[in-house]
Biopython code that builds the backbone (N, CA, C, O; Angstrom):
import numpy as np
from Bio.PDB.StructureBuilder import StructureBuilder

atoms = [
    (1, "MET", "N", (-20.492, 37.472, -18.935)),
    (1, "MET", "CA", (-21.513, 37.423, -19.506)),
    (1, "MET", "C", (-21.144, 37.828, -21.144)),
    (1, "MET", "O", (-20.236, 38.567, -21.524)),
    (2, "ASN", "N", (-22.220, 37.045, -22.035)),
    (2, "ASN", "CA", (-21.293, 36.249, -23.141)),
    (2, "ASN", "C", (-20.480, 37.570, -23.783)),
    (2, "ASN", "O", (-20.068, 38.559, -23.176)),
    (3, "ASP", "N", (-20.383, 37.246, -25.266)),
    (3, "ASP", "CA", (-19.964, 38.015, -25.749)),
    (3, "ASP", "C", (-21.153, 38.813, -26.789)),
    (3, "ASP", "O", (-21.242, 40.004, -27.088)),
    (4, "GLN", "N", (-22.052, 37.566, -27.215)),
    (4, "GLN", "CA", (-23.354, 39.106, -27.720)),
    (4, "GLN", "C", (-24.558, 39.583, -27.213)),
    (4, "GLN", "O", (-25.544, 40.282, -27.445)),
    (5, "LEU", "N", (-23.768, 38.571, -26.076)),
    (5, "LEU", "CA", (-25.129, 39.493, -24.509)),
    (5, "LEU", "C", (-24.460, 40.696, -24.449)),
    (5, "LEU", "O", (-25.160, 41.662, -24.751)),
    (6, "ARG", "N", (-23.032, 40.988, -24.076)),
    (6, "ARG", "CA", (-21.684, 42.281, -24.184)),
    (6, "ARG", "C", (-21.894, 43.458, -25.571)),
    (6, "ARG", "O", (-21.762, 44.682, -25.549)),
    (7, "ALA", "N", (-22.196, 42.717, -26.508)),
    (7, "ALA", "CA", (-22.581, 43.499, -27.302)),
    (7, "ALA", "C", (-24.144, 44.218, -27.154)),
    (7, "ALA", "O", (-24.346, 45.405, -26.897)),
    (8, "ILE", "N", (-25.027, 43.323, -27.353)),
    (8, "ILE", "CA", (-26.513, 43.766, -27.066)),
    (8, "ILE", "C", (-26.664, 44.620, -26.395)),
    (8, "ILE", "O", (-27.638, 45.371, -26.444)),
    (9, "SER", "N", (-25.445, 44.726, -25.370)),
    (9, "SER", "CA", (-26.112, 45.619, -24.106)),
    (9, "SER", "C", (-25.054, 46.890, -24.879)),
    (9, "SER", "O", (-24.941, 47.936, -24.240)),
    (10, "GLU", "N", (-24.455, 46.798, -25.956)),
    (10, "GLU", "CA", (-23.118, 48.266, -26.079)),
    (10, "GLU", "C", (-24.159, 48.660, -27.304)),
    (10, "GLU", "O", (-23.379, 48.857, -28.236)),
    (11, "LEU", "N", (-25.394, 48.865, -27.771)),
    (11, "LEU", "CA", (-25.953, 49.436, -28.512)),
    (11, "LEU", "C", (-26.084, 50.000, -27.969)),
    (11, "LEU", "O", (-26.239, 49.825, -26.761)),
    (12, "ASP", "N", (-26.106, 51.617, -28.920)),
    (12, "ASP", "CA", (-26.846, 53.419, -29.485)),
    (12, "ASP", "C", (-28.006, 53.031, -28.947)),
    (12, "ASP", "O", (-28.625, 52.240, -29.660)),
    (13, "ARG", "N", (-28.589, 53.358, -27.783)),
    (13, "ARG", "CA", (-29.888, 53.509, -27.555)),
    (13, "ARG", "C", (-31.310, 54.574, -28.240)),
    (13, "ARG", "O", (-32.539, 54.646, -28.225)),
    (14, "VAL", "N", (-30.316, 55.132, -28.692)),
    (14, "VAL", "CA", (-30.658, 56.294, -29.230)),
    (14, "VAL", "C", (-31.330, 56.162, -30.728)),
    (14, "VAL", "O", (-32.342, 56.741, -31.123)),
    (15, "ILE", "N", (-30.331, 55.065, -31.598)),
    (15, "ILE", "CA", (-30.684, 54.304, -31.623)),
    (15, "ILE", "C", (-31.825, 52.848, -31.919)),
    (15, "ILE", "O", (-32.748, 53.149, -32.676)),
    (16, "HIS", "N", (-31.839, 51.876, -31.588)),
    (16, "HIS", "CA", (-31.875, 51.518, -31.088)),
    (16, "HIS", "C", (-33.382, 51.155, -30.964)),
    (16, "HIS", "O", (-34.007, 50.212, -31.449)),
    (17, "GLU", "N", (-33.754, 52.120, -30.219)),
    (17, "GLU", "CA", (-35.606, 52.022, -30.366)),
    (17, "GLU", "C", (-36.203, 51.894, -31.896)),
    (17, "GLU", "O", (-35.642, 52.325, -32.903)),
    (18, "PRO", "N", (-37.429, 51.225, -31.847)),
    (18, "PRO", "CA", (-37.419, 51.007, -33.385)),
    (18, "PRO", "C", (-37.749, 51.653, -34.186)),
    (18, "PRO", "O", (-37.388, 51.590, -35.361)),
    (19, "GLY", "N", (-38.957, 52.860, -33.418)),
    (19, "GLY", "CA", (-39.367, 53.765, -34.421)),
    (19, "GLY", "C", (-37.899, 54.738, -35.415)),
    (19, "GLY", "O", (-37.884, 54.969, -36.624)),
    (20, "ARG", "N", (-36.527, 55.230, -34.074)),
    (20, "ARG", "CA", (-35.415, 55.664, -34.512)),
    (20, "ARG", "C", (-34.803, 54.693, -35.815)),
    (20, "ARG", "O", (-34.356, 55.094, -36.889)),
    (21, "LEU", "N", (-34.887, 53.875, -35.532)),
    (21, "LEU", "CA", (-34.582, 52.626, -36.114)),
    (21, "LEU", "C", (-35.048, 53.199, -37.872)),
    (21, "LEU", "O", (-34.372, 53.689, -38.777)),
    (22, "MET", "N", (-36.368, 52.875, -37.764)),
    (22, "MET", "CA", (-36.985, 53.164, -38.889)),
    (22, "MET", "C", (-36.324, 54.900, -39.741)),
    (22, "MET", "O", (-35.923, 55.286, -40.839)),
    (23, "ILE", "N", (-36.438, 55.146, -39.117)),
    (23, "ILE", "CA", (-35.821, 56.446, -39.558)),
    (23, "ILE", "C", (-34.721, 56.562, -40.219)),
    (23, "ILE", "O", (-34.485, 56.672, -41.422)),
    (24, "LEU", "N", (-34.127, 56.528, -39.370)),
    (24, "LEU", "CA", (-32.404, 56.469, -39.754)),
    (24, "LEU", "C", (-32.745, 55.499, -40.469)),
    (24, "LEU", "O", (-33.678, 56.087, -41.017)),
    (25, "SER", "N", (-32.763, 54.573, -40.886)),
    (25, "SER", "CA", (-32.441, 53.454, -41.871)),
    (25, "SER", "C", (-33.047, 54.177, -43.193)),
    (25, "SER", "O", (-32.325, 54.070, -44.185)),
    (26, "LEU", "N", (-33.758, 54.600, -43.294)),
    (26, "LEU", "CA", (-34.577, 55.786, -44.470)),
    (26, "LEU", "C", (-33.771, 56.804, -44.649)),
    (26, "LEU", "O", (-33.793, 57.099, -45.844)),
    (27, "LEU", "N", (-33.026, 57.530, -44.014)),
    (27, "LEU", "CA", (-32.638, 58.572, -44.632)),
    (27, "LEU", "C", (-30.956, 58.451, -44.445)),
    (27, "LEU", "O", (-30.131, 59.364, -44.476)),
    (28, "TRP", "N", (-30.738, 56.957, -44.234)),
    (28, "TRP", "CA", (-29.096, 56.441, -44.174)),
    (28, "TRP", "C", (-28.691, 57.035, -46.384)),
    (28, "TRP", "O", (-27.581, 57.511, -46.625)),
    (29, "PRO", "N", (-29.471, 56.911, -47.274)),
    (29, "PRO", "CA", (-29.180, 55.854, -48.026)),
    (29, "PRO", "C", (-29.165, 57.254, -49.395)),
    (29, "PRO", "O", (-28.543, 57.340, -50.454)),
    (30, "ILE", "N", (-30.290, 58.292, -48.625)),
    (30, "ILE", "CA", (-30.072, 59.647, -49.341)),
    (30, "ILE", "C", (-29.869, 60.579, -48.662)),
    (30, "ILE", "O", (-30.026, 60.730, -47.450)),
    (31, "LYS", "N", (-29.350, 61.538, -49.771)),
    (31, "LYS", "CA", (-28.959, 63.385, -49.394)),
    (31, "LYS", "C", (-30.118, 64.153, -48.381)),
    (31, "LYS", "O", (-29.683, 64.721, -47.380)),
    (32, "GLU", "N", (-31.354, 64.163, -48.606)),
    (32, "GLU", "CA", (-32.592, 64.025, -47.551)),
    (32, "GLU", "C", (-34.055, 64.026, -48.001)),
    (32, "GLU", "O", (-34.542, 63.498, -49.001)),
    (33, "CYS", "N", (-34.412, 64.457, -47.416)),
    (33, "CYS", "CA", (-36.712, 64.255, -48.072)),
    (33, "CYS", "C", (-36.904, 65.200, -46.714)),
    (33, "CYS", "O", (-36.192, 65.620, -45.802)),
    (34, "ASP", "N", (-38.184, 65.273, -47.096)),
    (34, "ASP", "CA", (-38.845, 65.972, -46.458)),
    (34, "ASP", "C", (-39.851, 65.410, -45.415)),
    (34, "ASP", "O", (-39.839, 64.239, -45.796)),
    (35, "PHE", "N", (-40.743, 65.425, -44.329)),
    (35, "PHE", "CA", (-41.339, 64.970, -43.394)),
    (35, "PHE", "C", (-42.658, 64.491, -43.864)),
    (35, "PHE", "O", (-43.286, 63.860, -43.013)),
    (36, "LEU", "N", (-43.281, 64.655, -45.123)),
    (36, "LEU", "CA", (-44.453, 64.088, -45.788)),
    (36, "LEU", "C", (-43.791, 63.138, -45.660)),
    (36, "LEU", "O", (-43.811, 62.496, -44.611)),
    (37, "TYR", "N", (-42.986, 62.785, -46.763)),
    (37, "TYR", "CA", (-42.431, 61.055, -47.265)),
    (37, "TYR", "C", (-41.764, 60.089, -46.269)),
    (37, "TYR", "O", (-41.761, 58.858, -46.287)),
    (38, "LEU", "N", (-40.880, 61.425, -44.901)),
    (38, "LEU", "CA", (-40.092, 60.358, -43.313)),
    (38, "LEU", "C", (-41.912, 59.614, -42.929)),
    (38, "LEU", "O", (-42.008, 58.405, -42.719)),
    (39, "ARG", "N", (-43.145, 60.503, -42.894)),
    (39, "ARG", "CA", (-44.118, 59.900, -42.328)),
    (39, "ARG", "C", (-44.819, 59.009, -42.685)),
    (39, "ARG", "O", (-45.350, 58.150, -41.981)),
    (40, "ASN", "N", (-44.913, 59.245, -44.615)),
    (40, "ASN", "CA", (-45.753, 58.217, -45.030)),
    (40, "ASN", "C", (-44.396, 56.909, -44.836)),
    (40, "ASN", "O", (-44.331, 56.065, -43.942)),
    (41, "ALA", "N", (-43.795, 57.040, -45.554)),
    (41, "ALA", "CA", (-42.838, 55.689, -45.126)),
    (41, "ALA", "C", (-42.886, 54.609, -43.800)),
    (41, "ALA", "O", (-42.817, 53.384, -43.695)),
    (42, "THR", "N", (-43.040, 55.733, -42.861)),
    (42, "THR", "CA", (-42.350, 54.901, -41.834)),
    (42, "THR", "C", (-43.952, 55.072, -40.790)),
    (42, "THR", "O", (-43.918, 54.851, -39.579)),
    (43, "GLU", "N", (-44.983, 55.401, -41.364)),
    (43, "GLU", "CA", (-46.287, 55.419, -40.619)),
    (43, "GLU", "C", (-46.689, 55.693, -39.534)),
    (43, "GLU", "O", (-47.511, 55.177, -38.777)),
    (44, "MET", "N", (-45.632, 57.126, -39.466)),
    (44, "MET", "CA", (-46.354, 57.550, -37.715)),
    (44, "MET", "C", (-46.909, 58.406, -38.133)),
    (44, "MET", "O", (-46.842, 58.798, -39.298)),
    (45, "ASN", "N", (-47.683, 58.944, -37.102)),
    (45, "ASN", "CA", (-48.610, 60.043, -36.831)),
    (45, "ASN", "C", (-47.734, 61.610, -36.645)),
    (45, "ASN", "O", (-47.199, 61.903, -35.576)),
    (46, "LYS", "N", (-47.723, 61.902, -37.034)),
    (46, "LYS", "CA", (-47.308, 63.151, -37.096)),
    (46, "LYS", "C", (-46.313, 63.480, -35.273)),
    (46, "LYS", "O", (-45.085, 63.446, -35.187)),
    (47, "GLY", "N", (-47.055, 63.702, -34.339)),
    (47, "GLY", "CA", (-46.374, 63.790, -32.999)),
    (47, "GLY", "C", (-45.126, 62.772, -32.354)),
    (47, "GLY", "O", (-44.212, 62.921, -31.542)),
    (48, "ASN", "N", (-45.755, 61.437, -33.380)),
    (48, "ASN", "CA", (-45.254, 60.274, -32.803)),
    (48, "ASN", "C", (-42.830, 60.831, -33.325)),
    (48, "ASN", "O", (-41.810, 61.105, -32.693)),
    (49, "LEU", "N", (-43.364, 60.619, -35.120)),
    (49, "LEU", "CA", (-42.679, 60.732, -35.433)),
    (49, "LEU", "C", (-41.799, 62.739, -34.979)),
    (49, "LEU", "O", (-40.612, 63.062, -35.012)),
    (50, "SER", "N", (-42.552, 63.258, -34.763)),
    (50, "SER", "CA", (-41.665, 64.764, -34.244)),
    (50, "SER", "C", (-41.240, 64.280, -33.258)),
    (50, "SER", "O", (-40.072, 64.556, -32.983)),
    (51, "SER", "N", (-42.184, 63.157, -32.117)),
    (51, "SER", "CA", (-40.678, 63.706, -31.695)),
    (51, "SER", "C", (-39.359, 62.612, -31.317)),
    (51, "SER", "O", (-38.222, 62.853, -30.911)),
    (52, "HIS", "N", (-40.020, 61.373, -31.629)),
    (52, "HIS", "CA", (-38.869, 60.625, -32.296)),
    (52, "HIS", "C", (-37.726, 61.505, -32.807)),
    (52, "HIS", "O", (-36.621, 61.347, -32.289)),
    (53, "LEU", "N", (-37.882, 62.397, -33.751)),
    (53, "LEU", "CA", (-37.024, 63.564, -34.661)),
    (53, "LEU", "C", (-35.762, 63.953, -33.870)),
    (53, "LEU", "O", (-34.538, 63.828, -33.922)),
    (54, "ALA", "N", (-37.343, 64.834, -32.631)),
    (54, "ALA", "CA", (-36.143, 66.136, -31.955)),
    (54, "ALA", "C", (-35.205, 64.918, -30.947)),
    (54, "ALA", "O", (-34.098, 65.245, -30.520)),
    (55, "ARG", "N", (-35.496, 64.223, -30.795)),
    (55, "ARG", "CA", (-34.368, 62.501, -29.992)),
    (55, "ARG", "C", (-33.259, 63.136, -31.207)),
    (55, "ARG", "O", (-32.512, 64.114, -31.211)),
    (56, "LEU", "N", (-33.572, 62.027, -32.238)),
    (56, "LEU", "CA", (-32.267, 62.346, -32.841)),
    (56, "LEU", "C", (-31.507, 63.409, -32.870)),
    (56, "LEU", "O", (-30.283, 63.365, -32.754)),
    (57, "GLU", "N", (-32.202, 64.485, -33.035)),
    (57, "GLU", "CA", (-31.551, 65.638, -33.499)),
    (57, "GLU", "C", (-30.829, 65.615, -31.805)),
    (57, "GLU", "O", (-29.879, 64.970, -31.362)),
    (58, "SER", "N", (-31.148, 65.961, -31.579)),
    (58, "SER", "CA", (-30.834, 66.110, -29.778)),
    (58, "SER", "C", (-29.512, 65.963, -29.575)),
    (58, "SER", "O", (-28.766, 66.739, -28.978)),
    (59, "ALA", "N", (-29.078, 64.292, -30.422)),
    (59, "ALA", "CA", (-28.335, 63.546, -30.410)),
    (59, "ALA", "C", (-26.875, 64.122, -31.560)),
    (59, "ALA", "O", (-25.704, 63.757, -31.665)),
    (60, "GLY", "N", (-27.471, 64.863, -32.054)),
    (60, "GLY", "CA", (-27.020, 65.214, -32.842)),
    (60, "GLY", "C", (-26.974, 64.405, -34.711)),
    (60, "GLY", "O", (-26.087, 64.938, -35.377)),
    (61, "TYR", "N", (-27.591, 63.547, -35.320)),
    (61, "TYR", "CA", (-28.205, 62.299, -35.904)),
    (61, "TYR", "C", (-28.491, 62.730, -36.793)),
    (61, "TYR", "O", (-28.013, 62.489, -37.902)),
    (62, "VAL", "N", (-29.554, 63.661, -36.462)),
    (62, "VAL", "CA", (-30.756, 64.040, -37.590)),
    (62, "VAL", "C", (-30.096, 65.768, -37.808)),
    (62, "VAL", "O", (-29.461, 66.173, -36.834)),
    (63, "GLU", "N", (-30.219, 66.705, -38.949)),
    (63, "GLU", "CA", (-29.921, 68.121, -38.744)),
    (63, "GLU", "C", (-32.219, 68.397, -39.642)),
    (63, "GLU", "O", (-32.838, 67.786, -40.514)),
    (64, "ILE", "N", (-32.551, 69.505, -38.790)),
    (64, "ILE", "CA", (-33.594, 69.284, -39.230)),
    (64, "ILE", "C", (-33.683, 70.986, -39.855)),
    (64, "ILE", "O", (-33.336, 71.982, -39.220)),
    (65, "GLU", "N", (-34.214, 70.965, -41.183)),
    (65, "GLU", "CA", (-34.370, 71.884, -41.496)),
    (65, "GLU", "C", (-35.988, 72.832, -41.955)),
    (65, "GLU", "O", (-36.471, 72.588, -43.060)),
    (66, "LYS", "N", (-36.441, 73.490, -41.361)),
    (66, "LYS", "CA", (-37.899, 74.792, -41.934)),
    (66, "LYS", "C", (-37.320, 75.881, -42.752)),
    (66, "LYS", "O", (-36.444, 76.746, -42.724)),
    (67, "THR", "N", (-38.285, 75.379, -43.515)),
    (67, "THR", "CA", (-38.050, 75.891, -45.142)),
    (67, "THR", "C", (-39.407, 76.404, -45.200)),
    (67, "THR", "O", (-40.194, 76.515, -44.260)),
    (68, "TYR", "N", (-39.655, 76.824, -46.921)),
    (68, "TYR", "CA", (-40.991, 77.466, -47.726)),
    (68, "TYR", "C", (-40.408, 76.446, -48.797)),
    (68, "TYR", "O", (-39.248, 76.038, -48.844)),
    (69, "ARG", "N", (-41.552, 76.091, -49.722)),
    (69, "ARG", "CA", (-41.777, 75.830, -50.994)),
    (69, "ARG", "C", (-43.062, 76.504, -51.278)),
    (69, "ARG", "O", (-44.174, 76.392, -50.763)),
    (70, "GLY", "N", (-42.564, 77.297, -52.320)),
    (70, "GLY", "CA", (-43.322, 79.048, -52.702)),
    (70, "GLY", "C", (-44.049, 79.044, -51.319)),
    (70, "GLY", "O", (-43.221, 78.660, -50.493)),
    (71, "LYS", "N", (-45.207, 79.300, -50.736)),
    (71, "LYS", "CA", (-46.603, 80.028, -50.209)),
    (71, "LYS", "C", (-45.936, 78.773, -48.930)),
    (71, "LYS", "O", (-45.418, 79.386, -47.996)),
    (72, "VAL", "N", (-45.865, 77.110, -48.739)),
    (72, "VAL", "CA", (-46.618, 76.338, -48.283)),
    (72, "VAL", "C", (-44.776, 75.542, -47.344)),
    (72, "VAL", "O", (-43.723, 75.218, -47.892)),
    (73, "PRO", "N", (-45.148, 75.509, -45.929)),
    (73, "PRO", "CA", (-44.233, 75.446, -45.255)),
    (73, "PRO", "C", (-43.407, 73.964, -45.579)),
    (73, "PRO", "O", (-43.996, 73.247, -46.388)),
    (74, "GLN", "N", (-42.897, 73.754, -45.365)),
    (74, "GLN", "CA", (-41.564, 72.589, -45.914)),
    (74, "GLN", "C", (-40.619, 72.020, -44.388)),
    (74, "GLN", "O", (-39.691, 72.486, -43.726)),
    (75, "THR", "N", (-41.187, 71.193, -44.348)),
    (75, "THR", "CA", (-39.836, 70.814, -43.167)),
    (75, "THR", "C", (-38.654, 69.230, -44.534)),
    (75, "THR", "O", (-38.944, 68.205, -45.151)),
    (76, "LEU", "N", (-36.949, 70.379, -44.192)),
    (76, "LEU", "CA", (-36.158, 68.700, -44.482)),
    (76, "LEU", "C", (-35.203, 68.367, -43.620)),
    (76, "LEU", "O", (-34.535, 69.067, -42.859)),
    (77, "LEU", "N", (-35.211, 67.181, -43.830)),
    (77, "LEU", "CA", (-34.630, 66.184, -42.504)),
    (77, "LEU", "C", (-33.134, 65.911, -43.252)),
    (77, "LEU", "O", (-33.262, 66.137, -44.455)),
    (78, "ARG", "N", (-32.370, 65.680, -43.062)),
    (78, "ARG", "CA", (-30.520, 64.845, -43.648)),
    (78, "ARG", "C", (-29.970, 64.530, -42.298)),
    (78, "ARG", "O", (-29.982, 65.252, -41.301)),
    (79, "MET", "N", (-29.547, 63.479, -42.418)),
    (79, "MET", "CA", (-28.818, 62.750, -41.280)),
    (79, "MET", "C", (-27.245, 63.661, -41.598)),
    (79, "MET", "O", (-26.613, 64.083, -42.567)),
    (80, "THR", "N", (-27.117, 63.614, -39.838)),
    (80, "THR", "CA", (-25.610, 64.478, -39.512)),
    (80, "THR", "C", (-24.977, 63.334, -39.706)),
    (80, "THR", "O", (-25.473, 62.217, -39.559)),
    (81, "PRO", "N", (-23.185, 63.741, -40.246)),
    (81, "PRO", "CA", (-22.084, 62.508, -40.568)),
    (81, "PRO", "C", (-22.189, 62.369, -38.979)),
    (81, "PRO", "O", (-21.528, 63.025, -39.785)),
    (82, "ALA", "N", (-22.288, 62.243, -37.766)),
    (82, "ALA", "CA", (-22.284, 61.762, -36.983)),
    (82, "ALA", "C", (-23.305, 60.385, -36.880)),
    (82, "ALA", "O", (-23.028, 59.191, -36.764)),
    (83, "GLY", "N", (-24.677, 61.140, -36.983)),
    (83, "GLY", "CA", (-25.295, 59.873, -37.431)),
    (83, "GLY", "C", (-25.034, 59.095, -38.171)),
    (83, "GLY", "O", (-25.258, 57.990, -37.676)),
    (84, "SER", "N", (-24.566, 59.013, -39.393)),
    (84, "SER", "CA", (-24.329, 58.907, -40.467)),
    (84, "SER", "C", (-22.819, 57.329, -39.805)),
    (84, "SER", "O", (-22.557, 56.209, -40.245)),
    (85, "THR", "N", (-22.220, 58.229, -38.537)),
    (85, "THR", "CA", (-21.215, 57.472, -38.171)),
    (85, "THR", "C", (-21.695, 56.363, -37.189)),
    (85, "THR", "O", (-21.145, 55.264, -37.133)),
    (86, "ALA", "N", (-22.829, 56.748, -36.366)),
    (86, "ALA", "CA", (-23.119, 56.152, -35.182)),
    (86, "ALA", "C", (-24.427, 55.059, -36.107)),
    (86, "ALA", "O", (-24.956, 54.240, -35.355)),
    (87, "TYR", "N", (-24.764, 55.034, -37.110)),
    (87, "TYR", "CA", (-25.873, 54.650, -37.807)),
    (87, "TYR", "C", (-24.915, 53.191, -38.381)),
    (87, "TYR", "O", (-25.340, 52.053, -38.581)),
    (88, "GLU", "N", (-23.690, 53.657, -38.521)),
    (88, "GLU", "CA", (-23.209, 52.535, -39.302)),
    (88, "GLU", "C", (-22.154, 51.428, -37.842)),
    (88, "GLU", "O", (-21.792, 50.258, -37.718)),
    (89, "LYS", "N", (-22.101, 52.094, -37.425)),
    (89, "LYS", "CA", (-21.390, 51.649, -35.597)),
    (89, "LYS", "C", (-22.477, 50.703, -35.133)),
    (89, "LYS", "O", (-21.987, 49.676, -34.664)),
    (90, "TYR", "N", (-23.631, 50.724, -35.120)),
    (90, "TYR", "CA", (-24.800, 50.276, -34.543)),
    (90, "TYR", "C", (-24.975, 48.658, -35.662)),
    (90, "TYR", "O", (-24.680, 47.508, -35.337)),
    (91, "ARG", "N", (-25.523, 49.132, -36.934)),
    (91, "ARG", "CA", (-24.762, 48.433, -38.099)),
    (91, "ARG", "C", (-24.154, 47.194, -37.865)),
    (91, "ARG", "O", (-24.536, 46.039, -37.677)),
    (92, "GLN", "N", (-22.321, 48.223, -37.984)),
    (92, "GLN", "CA", (-21.362, 46.685, -37.344)),
    (92, "GLN", "C", (-22.337, 46.175, -35.830)),
    (92, "GLN", "O", (-22.818, 45.083, -35.528)),
    (93, "ALA", "N", (-22.337, 46.733, -35.533)),
    (93, "ALA", "CA", (-22.080, 46.228, -33.482)),
    (93, "ALA", "C", (-23.418, 45.197, -33.883)),
    (93, "ALA", "O", (-23.225, 44.120, -33.318)),
    (94, "LEU", "N", (-24.749, 45.177, -34.699)),
    (94, "LEU", "CA", (-25.602, 43.923, -34.909)),
    (94, "LEU", "C", (-24.948, 42.650, -35.381)),
    (94, "LEU", "O", (-24.613, 41.598, -34.836)),
    (95, "LYS", "N", (-24.881, 43.256, -36.888)),
    (95, "LYS", "CA", (-23.405, 42.375, -37.048)),
    (95, "LYS", "C", (-22.675, 41.122, -36.060)),
    (95, "LYS", "O", (-22.748, 39.898, -36.171)),
    (96, "THR", "N", (-22.051, 41.863, -35.199)),
    (96, "THR", "CA", (-21.449, 41.005, -34.263)),
    (96, "THR", "C", (-22.145, 40.038, -33.411)),
    (96, "THR", "O", (-21.996, 38.822, -33.527)),
    (97, "ALA", "N", (-23.194, 40.815, -32.230)),
    (97, "ALA", "CA", (-24.334, 40.553, -31.995)),
    (97, "ALA", "C", (-25.054, 39.307, -31.881)),
    (97, "ALA", "O", (-25.399, 38.541, -30.981)),
    (98, "PHE", "N", (-25.181, 39.428, -33.579)),
    (98, "PHE", "CA", (-25.796, 38.262, -33.703)),
    (98, "PHE", "C", (-25.374, 37.206, -34.864)),
    (98, "PHE", "O", (-25.960, 36.128, -34.961)),
]
sb = StructureBuilder()
sb.init_structure("model")
sb.init_model(0)
sb.init_chain("A")
sb.init_seg("    ")
for serial, (resi, resn, name, xyz) in enumerate(atoms, 1):
    if name == "N":
        sb.init_residue(resn, " ", resi, " ")
    sb.init_atom(name, np.array(xyz, "f"), 0.0, 1.0, " ", f" {name:<3s}", serial, name[0])
structure = sb.get_structure()
């Protein structure tokens, strides 16, 4: 196996899925955002976005906080330090592969 194929095969599978990569790419440069912002930015439906966020949360890459703005429910999302590290490592691996 050549180095390029090896680098591709070693990519983090949690991040490599296009929907989750899009979510982490949006969260990486900001401190936090709400679910509606992410839903609009990714153009995913609620169920699909929730599923991807649950997978990222179970991997320890995203923190989900359910709160209220006044009486309206609000879901806040943040990339964890582990998520930031994994995302940076993923980006470096892509640069190496290509």
